C-alpha positions as CSV (number, residue, x, y, z in Angstrom):
1,M,90.6,73.4,80.7
2,E,88.5,76.4,79.8
3,I,89.6,80.0,79.4
4,T,87.1,82.8,79.5
5,I,88.6,86.2,78.6
6,T,87.4,89.6,79.9
7,H,88.9,93.0,79.5
8,Q,89.3,95.5,82.4
9,Q,90.5,99.1,82.4
10,G,92.7,100.3,85.2
11,H,95.7,102.6,84.8
12,V,96.2,100.6,81.6
13,P,94.1,98.0,79.7
14,V,94.3,94.6,81.3
15,T,93.2,91.3,79.8
16,V,92.0,88.7,82.3
17,F,92.2,85.0,81.5
18,H,89.7,83.2,83.8
19,V,91.0,79.6,83.7
20,T,89.1,76.6,85.0
21,G,90.3,73.0,85.2
22,E,93.8,71.6,85.1
23,I,96.8,73.2,83.4
24,D,98.9,70.2,82.5
25,V,100.6,68.4,79.7
26,N,97.2,68.0,77.9
27,T,96.2,71.7,78.1
28,Y,99.2,74.0,78.5
29,E,99.5,74.5,74.8
30,Q,95.9,75.8,74.7
31,L,96.9,78.5,77.3
32,E,100.0,79.5,75.3
33,R,98.0,79.6,72.0
34,R,95.3,81.9,73.5
35,A,97.9,84.2,74.9
36,R,99.7,84.5,71.6
37,Q,96.4,85.2,69.9
38,E,95.5,88.0,72.4
39,Y,99.1,89.4,72.2
40,R,98.8,89.6,68.4
41,A,95.5,91.4,69.0
42,G,97.2,94.0,71.2
43,M,97.2,92.5,74.8
44,R,100.2,93.8,76.8
45,N,99.0,93.2,80.4
46,L,97.6,89.9,81.5
47,L,96.0,88.9,84.8
48,L,95.8,85.1,85.0
49,D,92.9,84.2,87.3
50,L,93.8,80.8,88.7
51,S,90.8,80.6,91.2
52,G,89.3,77.8,89.1
53,V,92.5,75.9,88.5
54,T,92.6,72.6,90.5
55,F,96.0,71.4,89.3
56,L,99.1,72.9,87.9
57,S,101.7,70.6,86.5
58,S,105.3,71.4,85.5
59,A,103.9,71.8,81.9
60,G,101.5,74.4,83.3
61,M,104.4,76.2,85.0
62,R,106.3,76.2,81.8
63,A,103.2,77.8,80.1
64,I,103.1,80.5,82.7
65,H,106.8,81.2,82.2
66,E,106.2,81.4,78.4
67,L,103.5,84.0,79.1
68,F,106.0,86.0,81.1
69,L,108.5,85.8,78.3
70,L,105.8,86.8,75.7
71,L,104.7,89.8,77.7
72,R,108.0,91.2,79.1
73,S,109.0,94.5,77.5
74,D,112.2,95.1,75.6
75,T,113.0,98.2,77.7
76,D,116.2,98.4,79.7
77,E,114.3,97.7,82.9
78,E,113.4,94.2,81.6
79,S,116.6,93.2,79.8
80,D,117.9,89.7,80.5
81,E,120.6,91.1,82.6
82,A,118.3,93.3,84.7
83,I,115.9,90.5,85.2
84,S,118.6,88.1,86.3
85,R,120.0,90.7,88.7
86,G,116.5,91.5,90.0
87,L,115.7,87.8,90.6
88,R,118.9,87.3,92.5
89,D,118.4,90.4,94.8
90,G,114.6,90.1,95.0
91,T,113.7,93.4,93.4
92,F,112.2,92.2,90.1
93,E,108.5,91.7,89.5
94,S,106.8,91.3,86.2
95,K,105.0,94.5,85.2
96,H,102.9,92.7,82.5
97,L,101.8,89.4,84.0
98,M,100.2,88.9,87.4
99,L,98.3,86.0,89.0
100,L,94.9,86.1,90.8
101,N,93.6,83.8,93.6
102,P,95.5,80.5,93.1
103,Q,94.0,77.6,95.1
104,P,96.2,76.3,97.9
105,L,97.6,73.4,96.0
106,V,98.4,75.5,93.0
107,M,99.9,78.2,95.2
108,R,102.1,75.6,96.8
109,S,103.4,74.6,93.4
110,L,104.0,78.2,92.3
111,T,105.9,78.9,95.6
112,Y,108.1,75.7,95.3
113,A,109.0,76.7,91.8
114,G,109.8,80.3,92.8
115,F,107.2,82.0,90.6
116,D,106.1,84.1,93.6
117,M,109.6,85.7,93.4
118,Y,108.8,87.5,90.2
119,L,105.0,87.3,89.6
120,H,102.8,89.3,91.9
121,I,99.9,87.2,93.3
122,H,96.7,89.1,94.1
123,R,93.6,88.1,96.1
124,D,91.3,90.9,94.8
125,L,90.4,91.4,91.1
126,Q,90.0,95.2,91.2
127,K,93.2,95.7,93.2
128,A,95.0,93.5,90.7
129,V,93.7,95.4,87.7
130,E,94.7,98.7,89.4
131,S,98.2,97.5,90.1
132,F,99.1,97.3,86.4
133,G,100.8,100.4,85.1
134,L,102.1,101.5,88.5
135,V,105.8,101.7,89.2
136,P,106.6,98.6,91.3
137,S,108.1,99.1,94.7
138,L,111.6,97.7,95.3
139,E,110.4,96.4,98.6
140,K,109.0,92.9,98.4
141,R,105.5,92.1,99.7
């Protein structure tokens, strides 16, 4: 797996991880490590470009969930209780982690695992970058 990092400016600064290869038991820690490094350097909004990811295992899904936990804010809107309530009623979406262009097999895995319930999945890089920092709609896509 390879990770190339770019920085974009929308309403807020956005770090983009362009990932290629497989995110599995052999590589998931690399993804988590890079995210923690970028977080320590100031990253607060991450767009995970999955267009080059050919396989996502359960370890890869665990890593994506770890990125969500790393990036969620400590505000009342993202308290554990608010997140749980929002996941149950379909109104919660992460404000700080979004996904871009997962390939069909990867998208299927994300959907089966329910990640599409709380992570917005974009098809266009610029629209994805611009969506960070906006107040999310309570209406699901």
